[in-house]
C-alpha positions in Angstrom: 114.3 108.9 112.9 112.5 106.1 111.9 109.4 107.0 109.4 107.0 104.8 107.6 108.8 105.3 104.1 108.7 101.7 102.8 112.1 100.5 101.2 112.5 103.7 99.0 112.1 107.3 99.5 112.6 109.1 96.3 114.7 112.4 96.5 116.4 114.9 94.7 119.4 113.2 95.3 118.9 110.0 94.3 118.5 110.5 90.4 118.4 113.2 88.2 114.3 114.4 88.0 113.0 112.5 84.4 111.2 115.8 82.8 108.4 113.7 83.8 108.4 114.9 87.6 109.4 118.7 86.6 106.6 119.3 85.0 104.3 117.5 87.5 105.5 119.8 90.4 103.9 122.9 88.1 100.9 121.2 87.7 100.6 120.3 91.5 101.6 123.7 92.4 98.1 124.6 90.5 96.4 122.4 92.7 98.2 122.6 96.3 99.8 125.1 98.5 103.4 125.4 97.7 104.4 124.7 101.1 103.5 120.8 100.2 105.7 120.7 97.4 107.8 118.1 98.4 105.5 115.4 99.9 103.2 116.0 97.0 106.1 115.6 94.2 107.2 112.5 96.1 104.5 110.6 94.9 104.9 111.6 91.2 108.2 109.7 92.2 106.5 106.8 94.0 104.8 105.9 90.8 108.0 105.9 88.2 110.0 103.7 91.1 106.5 101.3 91.1 106.7 101.2 87.1 110.7 100.6 87.5 110.2 97.5 90.1 111.9 100.1 92.9 109.1 100.7 95.5 108.9 98.1 98.1 106.0 99.4 100.1 105.5 98.8 103.2 101.8 97.1 102.9 99.9 96.0 100.1 96.2 96.2 99.4 94.0 93.3 98.4 92.6 93.5 95.5 88.5 94.1 97.3 89.4 96.7 99.3 91.5 98.3 96.1 88.6 98.4 94.0 86.1 99.2 97.4 89.0 102.1 97.5 88.4 103.2 94.1 85.3 102.9 94.0 84.3 105.1 96.8 87.1 107.6 97.5 85.6 110.0 95.5 82.0 110.5 97.0 84.2 110.2 100.1 86.7 113.2 99.8 83.9 115.3 99.1 83.8 116.1 103.1 86.7 117.4 104.0 88.4 114.7 105.7 91.7 114.6 108.4 94.9 112.8 108.1 93.1 110.5 111.4 89.5 110.1 108.9 91.4 109.0 105.8 93.9 105.8 108.1 90.6 105.2 110.2 89.3 104.4 106.6 91.9 102.7 104.5 94.3 101.5 107.0 97.8 102.5 107.2 98.9 103.8 104.0 101.0 101.5 101.4 104.3 104.3 101.3 103.9 107.7 102.9 105.9 110.9 102.1 106.5 113.2 104.8 106.8 112.1 108.7 104.5 110.9 111.6 104.4 114.4 113.3 100.9 115.8 112.6 102.1 119.6 113.4 103.5 119.1 109.2 101.6 117.6 105.6 102.0 114.3 104.1 101.0 112.1 101.5 99.5 109.0 102.2 99.4 106.1 99.1 97.8 103.3 98.9 98.2 100.1 95.9 97.8 96.9 94.9 99.6 94.5 93.7 99.0 95.0 90.3 101.0 97.4 88.6 98.5 98.4 85.9 96.2 99.9 88.9 96.9 103.4 89.5 97.9 104.4 93.3 95.8 106.4 95.1 97.5 109.6 97.0 96.0 111.7 99.8 97.3 115.0 100.1 97.0 116.5 103.0 98.3 120.0 104.1 98.9 121.8 107.9 99.8 125.1 108.3 98.2 128.4 108.5 96.7 131.2 106.0 100.3 133.0 107.4 102.4 130.6 105.7 104.8 132.0 108.2 103.6 132.6 111.7 103.8 128.6 113.6 102.9 126.6 114.7 100.2 125.5 112.6 96.7 125.9 113.3 95.5 123.0 113.0 95.8 119.5 115.5 96.4 117.3 112.5 96.4 117.7 108.7 93.4 118.5 106.7 93.1 116.4 102.8 93.5 118.6 100.6 92.4 115.9 97.6 92.8 113.4 96.7 94.8 111.6 93.3 94.0 108.6 91.5 94.8 107.5 87.9 97.2 107.9 85.2 95.4 111.3 83.4 95.8 114.8 82.5 96.0 115.9 86.5 93.0 118.0 86.4 90.9 114.5 85.9 92.6 112.7 88.1 92.4 114.8 90.9 89.3 115.4 93.6 89.9 118.0 95.8 87.8 118.7 99.2 86.0 122.4 99.9 89.1 122.6 101.5 91.1 121.8 99.3 89.0 123.9 96.7 89.4 127.0 99.2 93.2 126.4 99.8 94.1 125.5 95.9 96.4 128.8 94.8 95.3 131.7 92.2 95.6 130.6 88.4 99.3 132.4 88.0 100.7 133.3 84.7 103.9 131.4 85.7 102.9 128.8 87.1 
């Protein structure tokens, strides 16, 4: 099955994870449900691959569209949104982690040609409060967070109210 993934799909088998990605997985788990780990950590790999010149996106935003997205995305994400809202508002992603099946979560990434500009990631989740149950209770994934920038994770995340509700409880070991 083909998926819109650009040329590179970061994978644990592709290369040994740099120290930053191991630490990033733990940081991501403080913000997003554990069931979405693979798609979320792939966003960190994508940033690394982009800096190394390995990432070939499916789409590149022009400078005006990208600037508008960056300027408005935090306010836009203040409301609860779903996958269709993201693609309706910003178009197809530059890279998508996760398949096209709406019953599963995914991460959508947007970028511009300027490698110095950070990628914008939309972290979407689908499931149930009881993660063992199937099928998910939602027709399409819910937007939990937008991540933009290279600073500390807490400074780069904008959580929707659904994202705040589903944020994992602090743990001594996370």
